[in-house]
N, C-alpha and C positions, 0 to 999 in steps of 0.2 A: 524879295520874288522868288520866286527858282527859276533857275535856266531855264533855257528853250532847249529841248533835245528833239529836232526836229525840222524841216526846211517847211514849212506852213508859219513859220512865226508871225507873219501879220494876223492870221485865222487867229491863232493862240493868244499871241496878245490883245486882240480884240475882245473874247473871249474873256479875259482876265480883266479888262478896262470895262465891261460889263456889268464883273463881279465884284468889284470894286465900286462900282459906283452905286452899285445895291445897298451894299453894307454903309456905301457912309448916309446913305438918307435913312439908314433906321436909329442914326446917334440922334439927327435934330427930332424925329418925330419919338422918342422916348425921352425926351426930356422934361417935356411938359407929366410925365408919371408918376404920382405920386405915390406916397404910402408906401412900407418894404413890398422889395423885390422879392426877397426872400423868402416870403410866405410862399409864394405862387411855385419857388420855384424848389421848395424841398419838401410838394408835394405830389404824393403817387398819382398815376393815372385817374384810380380809381379816386382820389380825394378830390381831383382838379374836379369830374362831374360831380360828385357828392355838395361839394360849395357851390357850384354852378346851379344845379337844382334849387337847393333850398335860397339861391338868391344873394349870397354872401358875395358872389365872386359873378364875373363876367366873362363872359370866350376873350372881348376884345382887352380886356382887362391882363388876364391869362398870355396871351399871347404877345403882346406888349417885354412883358416881363422875359420871357424864352424868346424874344429877337433879341434883343439886348444882348444877353448873356449868348444867346449863337454867334453873336458879332463878336462875344469874347473871348469864345472856345476857337473862333477863327484864329484870332488873331495871335493866339499861343499855339494852334498846332496845322492850322490850315484846312482841314476839316472838310469844309464846303464844296459845293461842285453848281448846280444853279443854284439862285437866292431870289423867292419870289414874295417878300413883303407884301409887297402892296396886294395882291392877291389874295394874301391869308387874313389882311387887313377888312379887306370889303368880305371874306367868307366869314370872319368872326362877325361882322356886323350883320348879316343876315340871321346867322345864329341867334346874336342878342337880341334881335329886332322879333324873329319864332318865335324865341321864350316869354319876350314882354306880350306877344297878345294871345300866345295859348297855354300859358304856363307850362308846358311840353319842353320836354329836351328832344331835338331830334332825333335821338340813335343813343345807343350805351356809351360813346366817345364822342357828345355831345361839347362839342370845344377845347377837347385835348388838343393840343400841337405833335404833331407826328412827322420827324422826318423818314426821310423816304432814299434807301441805298440809288446809285445815280443810273442805276441799269431798267430801273421799272418807268414805263412809259405815262409820260401825265402832257395832257394834251396843252400843246400851246409853248413845250419846253424841250432843249436840249435831252438826251442821254446817250452820251459819248462813248460815259465810262474808259474815258480818254484817250481817245483814238483821235489825233485833230483829223480827220478823212469824214469822220462822223461829227464835226461840228456842224451848227447852220443846217438842221434836219431835224426842227419840231418836230414831236409827234404829233398823231392826226386825232390820237385816241386816247383814252387811259387803259390804262394793265385793268386786272383785274381786280387786285387788290386795292386798287384806287379806286373805285366805283365803290368797293364796299366799304373804304374806310369814309368815303365823301355822305357815302349811306346812311353814313352808323353816324352821322356830325362830326366830323375829326377837322381840323385845320390844318393844311399842308402849306409848308412853308420855307423847305429846304430842301434840296437832294445832297449826299454826299458821297463823299471822296471812296478809291476804289485803287489795285495796282494796274498795271498795263494787264491786257486780259483778264483778269481776275483769276489766274492759274498760280498765284505767290500769296504768302499772309507778309509780305510788309507793303506798303499802301503809298505807290506814287507813280507814277506816268507823267509823259511827259504835255500834256495840257495844263494840269492842276498842280502841279508838282509833287511832293511827299509831305505826307502828311505823319506827324512825330506824336509821339506818347504825352499822354497831359502830364502824368507824375516826373517823365525825365525826356529831354528834348534830345537826347543822345542814344534813344531807343523807340523801335517803331510802336505805331500803335495795333500793328493785325493786320490779316487782311485774310478776306478781299475787306467783308462789311468794316474796315479800318475807320474810314469817315464816320459812321456811324456809332464805333465803340471810341471814340475819343469825346465826340459832340456829346454822344448819351453822360459818358463819366464826368464831365464838366457843366452837369447839368444844363447843356442848351436844344435838350430836348428830352423831356418825360418816358418820349415812347417810340421804337423807331423798326423798321422793317427793315430786316438782310437777306438773306441768302447763304444757302452753306450744300457745296460739293464735296469739301474735303475737308472741311472747319471753319468753315467762312464766318458762322454765326459764332461759332466757340471760341477760336484761338482773337480775335477781336476784345472779346468777350473778358479773357483774363487775361491779357494785358493790361486792359484798361481798367481791371476790376469793377464787373457793371453783371447785369443775369441774361443768358438769353435761352430761350429753345430752339432745337431743331427738329423739327414734329417731320415723320416719316411723311415718304413720299404720298399726295392723294388727299393731306386736309387743307391743305392750305392752296388754292390755283397760284400757279405758274404765269399763266397766259397774259404776254404783253412784256414777260421782263425781257431785254435786250442780250444776247452775250454773242462770243465770239464763233463759237462751234452752236447754230442752230440743227437742229436734229439727233446729236446726242443723246444715248438713252442707256449708253453702257453702265455710267454711275446719275441717279438721277436728281438733281439740283433743286432743293427744297427753298422755300420763302419762310421764314421765320420771327418773332418777335423777339427784338433786343431791349432791356428795361433797365430802372435802378432799384429794382423791386418783382418778388415771383407775385405779385397781384397785378402788376404790371403787365406780366405775360400772360396771367391768365384772362384778363380785359380782352387783351388782344385776339387771344385763343378762343377765347366764347364767343365773339363776336364774330369771326369772319371761318371758323372751322366750318363744314364741309357745306360751304355755300358753291352754288352751282358754276363752274369755268367756263366761258366761250366754247371750250375746248370738249365740254361734256366730258372732262375725265376727272373729276373728281367727285366720288361716292358722297351720297345724299347723309352724312355723318355727320350732325352739330354736336357742337360739344357736350359733353355726359360728363356730371357731377358722377364723380367717385366718394367714396367711404372707406378709407383706410382701417386694416384691422388696428390695434391700438398696440400692438410689436408686429414690427416690419423685418426683415430678413436681408441685410446685404450683400451683397458678394462686396469686394474689393479686391484690387492689386494694385503695387506699387511701382513696378516698371513690367512692360508689354514688352519684353525680351529684344525689340526692334534698337532700341535706345536708351540705356541705363538711364533710369530716372533721375534726377539731381537731387539732392537730397531735400531740397526747397520743396519742391513736387509732392517728394514721397514724406514730406514733414506734414504736408496739406492734407494727405490723403488720413494721414493715421491719425492727425489729430480729430479728424472727423469722425473716422471711428470710434475712437474714445468717446467724443462729446455724445455719440448714437447713442453706445454702449451703456452710458451714463443715464440715458432715458428709455433703458431697459429693453433695448431692439438690439436683435443680435445682428453679430456682421462676421460675415467668414470668409477667409483668405481664397479664393478660388486661385486654377492653374488654367492657362488659356493657350489653344492649339496655338501654333507655328503663327502670329503672325506677320509673318514676311511673307505668308502667302497672300495674306489678302492685301497688300504693300505692292507684291508682283503683278497681284491681278488687278489694281489700280491702275498700274505704271503701264500695266500692257493694255488694257483698254485706252485709255486717256491719249495713248503715241501712238495708237490704230496707224491712222494715217501719218505721220512721223510730223505730229505738230503743225500741218502742212495748213489747215486750215483754220487755226486760231492764228498763226501769224501774218496769213496775210491782209490782216486789218490792219496792219500795223503802217501801210505804207508809207510813208517820207519819216516817217518818225524813228530815231533811235530806238531799239530794243531796252530796256528794262535790267540791269543786273539781275536781278533776282530771278530774271527767267532762266540762267543760264545754263546751268546743272538742270534744271527742270528740262528743259529742250536739247540739249547735248548728245543724248544716247539717239537717238535716229540720224542724227546728221555726222557720224563716224560712219564708216567703212566697214563691214559687217566683223572682214579679220581684222579691225582695229578695235570693234567692241567685243568680239571675243578673246582676242592676246589680252585688253585690259583688262576683263573679269576673270583671267586665267591668273593672273602676275595677284590680282586681289586675293584669290582663294587658295593661291598655291604657296605663295611665298609672304603675304603677310594673314594668312588665316582669318578671310573676312569673307565665309561663304554667303553672308547673309548680305551685303554692298552689291558682289560681286552675280548675283541672283537677277536682284533688281536690276544691274546694269544691261544684263542680258533682256530684261520683260520690254526696256527700252525701246523700240524699233519699229519698224512698215512693218504691217501684216495682211495679211489678208482677208480674205471674209472668214473662211473656213476657220483661221485662227482666232477669229474675233468672236465668232460665235461659238468656240471652245471656250474662249476667257471668262464668254457670258457665262457660261454651264458653269465653270470651275466658279464664281461669284456667286451661283444658287446651292454649290455643294458647299461649299464657307459657310456660306449660309446656315446652312441646315447642321453642318456640324456645328459650328459656334452652338446654338441653342441644345443638341443633346449632350454636349462637353462641357458646358456651361450653364446654362439656363437652367438645364432640365436635371443634370447631372445634383447640384446644389440647389435648387429649389429657391431661388432667390426672387424675391422682388425687386430688385435693383440692382446695379453695380456702380460702384463707387472707385473712379480713377482718374489720375492725373490727365492734364485736359495735352503735354506737352511733357515729352523731358526737361524741355528747360522753361522756368516761371514768366523767363521775360528774355526777347531777342532783341542785339543792340541792331542801328542798322548797318545794313550788307551782312547779316550773318542768314537771312536767307539766301545770298546768293550760291552758298557750297555746301548751305543742310539744309536743303530744301525738305528733307526726309526725316526733321523732326516732324511734318506733321503723318506720321503715323499713327502719332495718337489719337485721331481726331477722325484720319481714311479711316481706319476700325470701320467707324458704326458707320458711316454712307456706305461704305459695301456690305454692309448686314444691313442696311435699311432700317436703323433701329432709331424710335427716338431718345434722341440725349438734350438734357438739363446743364447748366452751366451757372457756378454762382461763385463768388469770393470766397473763401474759405480762410485767408490769412494774408501776411505781407512779408515780403523776404525781411530773415532779419540776419545781420552776419555774425550775430555770435550764437547761433543756431544751426547754419547751412553750409557751414566749410565742409571743403572737402575733408574724411579721414583715411585711416587705414581701413578702420571698420567698417565703414561705407562701398571702402574697392574692395574689400577681400568676399563683401556680399553675393550673392546669386543675381542673375537678370541682366547681363550683358547680352548686346547683341555686336552690332557694328563697332568693332575694334578701332575703324578708319574714322567713324563719324567719332565714336566716345573720343578717339584720343583729340582729335581737331575740337571738339564743342569744352571740355573739362583740362586739357592741362596746353604748355606753351604759351607764346608770347602773347599769339592772335587769340585765345581761350573765350569761348566766349559766356561760359559761366561764370560769373563774379558777383558774388553777394554784396560783396562794399558798394562796388558801384550801384548795383540795382536796389540797396537798400529805400525798405516802405513801399515798394514797388507792390501792386495785388499779387494774388495769387489764387487762381480758380481750381475748382475742380469737374467732373464729368460726374453727372448721373444718367445713369442709360437707363433704359427698362425695356419690356416686348414689344414686339407689332403691335399696332394699332393702341397699343395704351399711353398715348402720348398725356390723355390726361392725366392719370394716375403718375408720371411721369411730375407734373406740375404738382401734385398731390406730398410726395415726397421730398420737391426740392423745399418745398413749404417747412416740412418734415425737417431734413434739415439744414434748413436755414436758420429756425427757432430751436435746434438744439447747439448748434455752434454760438449762438447770443451776438443780441446788438452792439457788446463793445468793441466787436471786432474793428468795428466805423466805418462798414459800407452803405450805401444805399443814397436816396437824398440829401446831399449837402457834402455827402465823404471828400470830395478835393479840398471844399473851403476847409474842413476841422482837418486834414491834414497836412493843408497848406497854414496853416493858422497857428501850426506848433505841434502838431505830433509829427512833422515831418525830420524835425529835429534831433 
């Protein structure tokens, strides 16, 4: 059990005990489950629906298998928050009765167990997102996405863990503790949709809902070796999602699917895209099928210029490019505009109130170490911040990091407006200098400079998120899928790698790749998954999904991802 880091110890202890009791109840109920649970766990979400429609399976049988596996996943990674198995069982029984009576499915997600990131309101359940002051405040209504899922026949049964404030990519908070990586408990599962990533990677859920403001769908996906889609803003309603900074729109947060195959993401997207939100902010544009040309043109880069990509992440991109070229597709290396501009816009916008609103929700809870560097800048007196930036630039030659430090400060409304205008101008620049210049269908890129992050790595190296933040500033749809695994024989730092272009912040790169506390260690991360990103043009979310399918097939099934991936790895391939 994780130690308390709040004075609300009694409230937290009661919540944790409630969770323990719900999980213990699942063991007895599953004792009577006959047959091979593996058949349910190895099925994609569309396959589950198909088997139920054919009469081979029932929603109740499928649910019991995922309840048992979710309990296992939690015992291994501490990935769950709210556990409501009994409610899910009643739901599954209702679906089975409906099908028995009518011979019809309730909807396109009939009988599919779906896990939910903790922040989405579900009537009667907490959505504390790890704030002890938000406990015991059950929602009185459902978020829009919850309504859509229930109308489509889904079975909801668990909510999943997030980082404190959801503004970090390590998954830990004072209420529920730390979620670890399924493949190595010395590493984080990522964040902020980290509980989802860990649960799905362990087959504890066939399909989940996460969110993304700076990489929160894609970072857990790569750390845990699963699939995700960050849609552009306006495709899925976000109404009913709790957050620590309501009203912030400098960078739009989006909801998106996480699963174990491209097909899972397509099914969810087809179901919920364009459904009218309570706030009337979703264009009525439903999922549209696309037909890709036989030959696609992909742009790619192996380093974004802010933090040089590790040998592992570079290899993941180049192996993907090679696989696509073998299938007859064209791949061209693209030159990016100065990505530090996107980073500074993101930092500038999100720090405009000095993180006062975000941190005000902590109450009696101790601030997690992962928020240290993120929230440090605005706390510094202006002369200290300016002096630190000057030292970094003048004596360490690191203008990249120094400019980011200058961006992290309290601002007036006029500066906020100027940053919003800079965001829009940067998006136009990217469109002209990359998408239009190279005339590509999509862009293949590393998710981050590192394939994985050990616990504590986010404390001083939160800038690693620039690899994903870029596409939040641009508001482009981005898919994320597993490409390979860390291989110490291929992924060591070499003189050749050191001499290659692509370096950015010297301070960050020194801490990441060198010294006794370096974060990059392919030996300790051996066998852990490595994903790539596939970015598309605005409003082409469906095309991104179609391109993901092309890339997934080009890379081949032998790389060992998808349903059952963890058991296969743990059964021998990890050795």
